[in-house]
N, C-alpha and C positions, 0 to 999 in steps of 0.2 A: 841275450835272452829276454823275452818279453815278460814284464812283471805281471803276475796273475792277480786278479781282483778277488778279495775275500770279503764275505759279509760277516759282520759280527752281530749276532742276534741275541737279544735279551731272553734268556731261558727262565731266569728267576730274578725278579727285581729286588727281593729281600727287603731290607729296611731303607733302601735308597728312595728318597722322595722325588728324585728327578726321573727315574727310569720307569718304563712300563713294559710288561711282558710283550714280546714281539717287536719292540723297537729294533731298528737295524741301521748299521752304518756300513758303507762300502769303503774298503781300504785298498789302495793301490800304491805300493811304494811308500812315499811319505805323504800322500794325500788321503784325507778322510772326508767323506761327504755323508751327510745325514739324509735319511728318507723321512719325508713328512715333518712331524713335530718332535722327532726324537731329540732327546737332550742327554748330554753326558758332561760331567764336570771335568776340570783340568786334572784332578787327581786320578780320575778313572783313565783318562788318556795316557797319563804318564805310567800308570800301572799296567794297562793292557797291551799297549803297542809294543814295548820291548819283548814281552812274552810271545806275542804273535810273530814278530820278526825273527825271534830265535827259532820258533817252530818251522817257519818257512825256510830258514837258512839250512836247517838240518834235515828237512824232509827230502827223502829220495825222489828223483825225477819220476813223474807219472803217478806218484802215490796220492792217496786221498788224505784229507786232513784227519787228525785223530778225533775220536768221539768224545774225548775228555772236554770238560768245560773250562773256559778261562774264568778265573775269579778275580774280582777287583780287590786290591790291597789297600785302597784308600781307608783312612781311619773310620771305624764304625760302619763300614760297608760290607755286605756279604752277597753282593749281586753275582750272578753267574751268566756267562755268555757262551753260546755255541758258535762254532766256526763252519762256514760253508764256502766252497769255491763257487763263483758265479760266472756266467757266460762272459767272455772277454768283450763281447759286443754290447753288453748291458751298460746303460748309462745311468747316472744318478737321477733322481727325480727332478724334473724341471723346476728351476727356481731355488733349489736347495743350496745353501751357502757351503763353500768348501774352505777348509782351513789347511794351509800348507804347514807341515810340521818340520821342525829341525831337531836333530839329536842334540841334547844339551852339551855333550862333550864336543861335538863339531862346532857348535856356535861359540862355546867358550874358547876353544882353541883358536878360532878365527879372531875373536876379540882380543885374546892375549897376544897373538902374533902382531896385531895392529898396534896395541898399546905398549908392547915391549914386555920385559920380564915381569913375573908376578911381584906383588908388593914386597915380599920378604927378600927377593932377589935384587931389589933396587937399593937396599940399604947396605952401607959398609959392613964388613964382617963383624967388627966390634959392636956396632949398634944392633945388628941382627941378633948377635949372641946375647946381648944384654936384655933385649926384648924377650927372647926365648926363655932365658933364665927366670924371668918374672911370670912365666906361664905354667899352667898345669896341663896335662894331657888326658883326654878322654876318648875312649874308643866307642864307635857306634856301628850298629848293624844296618843292613839295607833298609831304607825307608824310615829309619828312626828320626824323630824330630830333634833338632839341635837348637834352633832358635824359634821362638813363638812370635807370631805377628801381633802387633797392637799392645806391646808391653814396653815399659821404660827399660832401655838398654843398660846393662850393668857390666858387660864384658865385650872385649874385642876378641874375635875368633880368627885363627889362622889354620888353614888346612895343612896338616903334616903328612898325611898319607891318604890316598884315594881321592874321591871327589864328592862334592855336595851340590845340591840343586836349590836355586833360589826361586820361590814362587810367591805370587801375590794373590791373596784370596779376596774375591769380590763380595758384593752385598748379598748375592744369591748362592754363596758357597762355591761359586765357580773359581777356577784357578788359572792364572796366566804364568807361564814359565818365563822368568826374567833372565836367568843366566845359569850356567853350570861352572863351578869354580874348582880348580885343581890345586895341586901342591904349591904352597907358597902364597896362594891368594888369601885375602882376608875378607871378613864380613862382620856386620854389627857396628861398624865405625860411624855410620850415619846417625844412629840414635844417640850414641855417646857424644858426638861432636856438636850436634844440633839441638840436643835436649828433647827431640820429638820421640814419640813411641816408635817402635820398630815397624817399618812399612811392609815387611815381607816375612815369610817363614822360610826356614832352611832345613832340608832333610838330607840324610846321607844317601849317596848313590853307591850301592854296594857297601862293603865294609870300609870304614874310614877311621882316621885318627885326627883329632882336632885339638889344637892348642888354644887356651883361653887365658886372658889376663884381665883382672878386675879393673874397673873404671878408675879407681883411686890410684892404683899402681901405674896405669897408663898415663894419667895426668901428670904424675911425678916425673915419668920418663920424658914426656913432651916438654916439660920445663927444663929438664936437664939436657936434653938433646934437641936443639933447634932444628937440626937436619931432619929428624923424625917428624917434627911438626910440619915442615915444608913438604915432605913426601905425602903426608895425610892430605894436605891442601890439594896437591896434584891429583891424588886418588879420588877425592870428592868430585873434582871437576870431571874426571874421566868416567866415574861411575854414573853420575847424573847424565852425562852426555849419552852414555850407552843405554840407559833405562828410561829416559824421558822423551823418546822419539814421539810417542803418541801425544804427550803433553805439549811438545813443541808444535805439533801439527794443529792442536786446538788453539794454541796461542796465536798462530798465524792467522786464524780466522777471528780471533777475539773470543775471550772465554770469561765466564762468570762462575765463581765457585766459592768455597769456604776454606778458610785456613786450617780447619780441623781435618780436612781431607788432603790438602796439599800445603805443606808448610812454606813460609816465606823464603827460607834458604833454598828450598827446592825450586820455587818460582824464579828467584833471582838467578840461580845457576842455569836453569833451562833457558831463560831469556838471554843470558850471557853466552851460552854455548851455541844457541841458534842465531845469535847476532840480530835480535829483534830491535826494532825502533818503535817507540810508543810510550804510553804512560800507564803504569800499574797503579790503580786506585784501590785503596784499602779502607775499610770501615770497621771500627771496633769500639763498642760501648759509647757511641755518639761522637767519636773522634774520627776524622778522615785524614788519611795520609796519601801522598802522591809521590811516586818514584818515576823519574824520567829516564828513559833508555835511548841511547843512540848507537846503532850497530852493536848492540849487546852490552855496551858499557853503561853503568849507572852514572848519570851525569848530574841529576838534581834529586833532592829529597826535601819534603816539606810536610810537617804536621802542625797545624795551627800556626803559632808564632815561632816554632822551632824549625831551624833550617839546616841543610847540609848534612854532614856526617852524624851529628847528634840526633837529627830527625830519623835517620835510618836506624840508628841503634835503639831508639825508643820503639820503633815499629817491630824490631826483632823480638821485643818482649811480649808482643801481643800473642796470647795463646789461641785466640779464635777471632772470628770476624769474617766479613765477606770481601771478595776482591773482584776486580774487573780490569781486563787489559784492553786499553783503547789504542788503536793504531794511529795516534796523532803524534807527530814528531815534536819533541820539546823545542821551544824557541831559545835562541841564544841569550835572551834577556830574562829567562825564567829564574825566579829566586831559588835559593837553596843549593848552590853549586857544591858538588861533592868533590872533596880533595883526597883521593885515595883510589887504588885500583879495586875492582869489584871483588876479587877473591880475598884481597887484604881486608876489605870492609867486612866480609862475611866472617873471616877468622877472628877479627877483633870483636865483632858482635857476639860470637860464640864464647870468647874468653870472658866478656862482660857478663854474659848470662851465667856462666859457671861461677864467677865471683859473687854474683847476687845470690845464687842458690847456696853458696857456702856460708854467706853471712846470715841466711835464714835458719841455718841448722843450729 
C-alpha cells in the first residue's frame, strides 16, 4: 500500500515563537519536509507525529482526515495544526531540507540489540538486587519531565517499567532526540561520574516507573562493588560512542570549541571511540595543555612542566577553556608519555575529582 502524504498546517501559532499561521510540513511515512521558512522544534515533532501516525493507522480506507486539530504538547506550547491529504504527485518545495525520522523505540531496540542486554541485566543478581534496594521508585505520566538538562546530577536513574526518551535542547530551543531507553536501561550516570552538568533532558514515553539512587549511595556501592564500577566504565564508552557521532564527524575535520559546551571526558571518549590520530590542544586561564592521540589511544600529555598521567589529571580539573583538535600525529619522541589505558585514565581522573570535591565540603 502506497503511503499517503499529509500536510500539517499551522492553524493557530499560539504562544510558540517559532511558528507562523499557515506554515506547513509534508509528512510521508517517516519523512517530513518543510515548505519555505517553516520552523518546528524537536518537541513539536515528537508530540505531533505519533498522534498523526495513530490517526492514519486507524483511519478507514478511503476516508478523509478528521476536522479536529492536532495540538502540540511541548511545555508552554498551545499551537494547533490542521491535517490535509495532498496529491501524491505533489513534491516538497525545491531546496527544502528533509529530516528522516526514527521511532525512538525502534532506534533504542536496535542500539540495545547491538550493545547487548540493558545495564541492569549485565549485573550479577546479587549486585543488581543491592543496587535496586538502594533505589526509590517514582511513577511518571506521558511526557512528564524526569531529568532536567543543564543541572548538576544528583541521582542515577533506571527504567523499571515503560520507556523514556532522551533529548538534547539546543541554543534556539530546538531539540534532538538522542535515544529511547527501556526497562533495565539507566541514565544520569554521565553527570554523576564526570562532574559535568546534565547534557540532555529525559521525559517519560507513555506511563513509566523509574528507580533512582542518590549520588552518595551510588558512590558507596561503587567502592563496595568493583564489578559495578567496571560496568559503568563500559557503559560510559558505549553511551558516548552512540551519541557522539556528530562530534566524531566534526573531530575528523578539526574542531574548535569550548569545554563548557563539550567536556574533556566527552572529547577524550569521542576520540578514543572513533580511533582518531592527532593532538588535542586545550587553553585554560593562560595555561596550555596538549594531549596526543594515536589510533584513539591517549599516548602523551603535557601542561607546562607537568608531563604524562599527572598532566592529564590536572587538565581534568579545568571547568572551562578553549580546545582545538589538530590532525598532526604525535611523534615517538614527544615528551609526556602516558602510562595507562585511556578508559582507566578517565576513571582515575573522575575519582580524583570526586576526592577533591569531598575535601572542599
